[in-house]
C-alpha positions in Angstrom: -0.2 0.0 0.0 2.7 2.4 0.9 4.6 1.6 -2.3 1.5 2.4 -4.2 1.1 5.5 -2.6 4.7 6.5 -3.3 4.4 5.5 -6.9 1.7 7.8 -7.3 3.3 10.8 -5.8 6.2 10.1 -8.0 4.0 10.2 -11.1 2.2 13.2 -9.9 5.5 15.0 -9.5 6.8 14.0 -12.6 4.8 16.2 -15.1 5.6 19.3 -13.0 9.4 18.6 -13.2 9.2 17.6 -16.9 7.4 21.1 -17.4 10.0 22.9 -15.2 13.0 21.4 -17.0 11.2 22.3 -20.5 10.6 25.8 -19.4 14.5 26.2 -18.4 15.4 24.7 -21.8 13.1 27.1 -23.5 14.2 30.2 -21.8 18.1 28.9 -22.4 17.0 28.5 -26.4 15.6 31.9 -26.5 18.6 33.4 -24.6 20.9 31.9 -27.2 18.7 33.0 -30.0 18.8 36.5 -28.7 22.4 36.6 -27.9 23.4 35.2 -31.4 21.4 37.9 -33.1 22.6 40.6 -31.4 26.0 39.5 -31.9 25.3 38.9 -35.6 23.9 42.6 -35.8 26.7 44.0 -33.9 29.2 42.3 -36.5 27.2 43.6 -39.4 27.7 47.2 -37.9 31.3 46.7 -37.6 31.7 45.4 -41.3 29.5 48.2 -42.6 31.7 50.8 -40.5 34.9 49.2 -42.2 33.7 49.6 -45.5 32.7 53.4 -44.7 36.3 53.7 -43.3 38.0 52.6 -46.5 36.0 55.2 -48.5 36.9 57.7 -45.9 40.5 57.1 -46.1 40.5 57.7 -49.9 39.0 60.8 -49.4 41.4 61.6 -46.7 44.3 61.0 -49.0 42.8 63.7 -51.4 42.7 66.4 -48.8 46.5 67.5 -49.0 46.1 67.8 -52.9 42.9 69.6 -52.5 44.2 72.0 -50.2 47.4 72.6 -52.0 45.2 73.4 -55.2 42.7 75.7 -53.6 45.2 77.4 -51.2 46.3 79.7 -53.9 43.1 80.9 -55.0 40.9 80.8 -51.6 42.5 83.6 -49.4 39.1 84.1 -47.5 38.4 80.5 -46.8 41.8 79.7 -45.0 39.8 79.0 -41.5 38.0 76.3 -43.3 41.2 75.1 -44.9 42.8 74.7 -41.5 39.7 73.0 -40.0 39.7 70.6 -42.8 43.5 69.8 -42.2 42.8 69.3 -38.5 39.9 67.1 -39.0 42.0 64.9 -41.1 44.8 64.7 -38.7 42.3 63.8 -36.0 40.7 61.1 -38.0 44.0 59.4 -39.0 45.3 59.5 -35.5 43.4 56.2 -34.6 42.5 57.5 -31.1 38.8 57.8 -31.9 36.1 55.1 -31.3 33.3 54.5 -33.6 31.3 57.4 -32.1 34.1 59.8 -32.2 34.7 59.2 -35.7 31.1 59.4 -37.1 30.8 62.8 -35.4 34.1 63.8 -36.7 33.1 62.6 -40.2 29.9 64.5 -40.0 32.1 67.7 -39.3 34.5 66.8 -41.9 31.7 66.6 -44.6 30.4 69.8 -43.6 33.8 71.6 -44.2 34.1 69.9 -47.3 30.9 70.9 -48.6 31.7 74.7 -47.3 34.9 74.3 -49.5 33.0 72.9 -52.7 30.3 75.8 -52.4 32.9 78.3 -52.0 34.7 77.2 -55.3 31.6 79.2 -57.0 33.3 82.4 -55.9 36.5 81.5 -57.7 36.2 81.3 -61.5 39.7 80.6 -62.2 39.9 77.8 -59.8 36.9 76.1 -61.3 38.7 76.2 -64.4 42.1 74.8 -63.0 43.0 71.2 -64.5 44.1 70.2 -61.3 41.0 71.0 -59.2 38.8 69.6 -62.1 40.6 66.3 -61.9 40.6 66.2 -58.0 36.8 67.2 -58.3 36.1 64.1 -60.4 38.0 62.1 -58.0 36.3 63.6 -55.0 32.7 63.0 -56.8 33.5 59.4 -57.2 34.5 58.7 -53.7 31.6 60.7 -52.4 29.3 58.5 -54.3 30.8 55.3 -53.0 31.0 56.9 -49.6 27.3 57.7 -49.7 26.4 54.2 -50.6 28.6 52.7 -47.9 26.9 55.3 -45.3 23.5 54.2 -46.5 24.4 50.6 -45.6 25.8 51.4 -42.4 23.1 53.7 -41.3 20.6 50.6 -42.3 22.5 47.9 -40.2 23.0 50.3 -37.3 19.3 51.3 -37.3 18.6 47.4 -37.3 21.2 47.1 -34.3 19.8 49.9 -32.4 16.4 48.6 -32.6 17.2 45.3 -31.3 18.9 47.3 -28.4 15.9 49.2 -27.5 13.2 46.6 -28.3 11.9 43.9 -25.8 13.3 41.4 -25.0 16.5 41.8 -26.7 16.9 45.1 -24.8 17.2 43.1 -21.6 20.2 40.7 -22.7 21.9 43.8 -24.4 21.9 45.9 -21.2 23.2 42.9 -19.5 26.2 42.3 -21.9 27.0 46.0 -22.2 25.8 46.7 -25.9 24.8 50.3 -26.5 23.4 52.6 -29.0 25.4 53.4 -32.0 25.4 56.7 -33.7 24.1 57.1 -37.3 26.1 59.3 -40.0 24.1 62.4 -40.7 23.8 64.3 -43.9 25.3 67.5 -43.9 22.9 70.4 -43.4 24.0 72.0 -46.8 23.0 68.8 -48.6 19.5 68.7 -46.8 18.9 72.1 -47.9 19.8 71.5 -51.6 19.7 67.9 -52.7 21.4 68.6 -56.2 24.5 70.0 -54.4 26.7 67.6 -56.5 25.4 69.3 -59.9 26.9 72.9 -58.7 30.0 72.1 -60.4 28.8 71.1 -63.8 29.8 73.2 -66.5 
């Protein structure tokens, strides 16, 4: 009689034990899925930033030639040229993290746009073969950079959404994942979407 009673108690406790183990297994699987998703999104952001970085390096490499070419014409833009040189040095120092690089790049883009718009006031510079060759190279790099920025912003937005949305935000906070900044369009481009056509003709 006692054996039957103990067997019944064991059978009754078995479903709750199985349910408990199943719940733990389900939580573990959910944890692994969310964790792997966050890591994949973070790695996509790093990969996209590396693509942007390649294009930025190409653009930074053209800056000394650009400054040398326009310096003799643009006497009133010396402050902007000096800022461009300073920002280039900071970008190439390797001391900035992703957030600092994004903020610096946004400033650099605005300084470049200011120089390019100021060219309109210097007809001799606009006619210079050196400047025209540099302008062609810069336009090509800017198109590639624009595409790389769009990709970066798309994967970063996806990552940031995961950081802020439930339930992945709980795990993201535990493992120290933080929101990443986006590349912003320079104000001058927002005002005039056809800024690239300013120099045609």
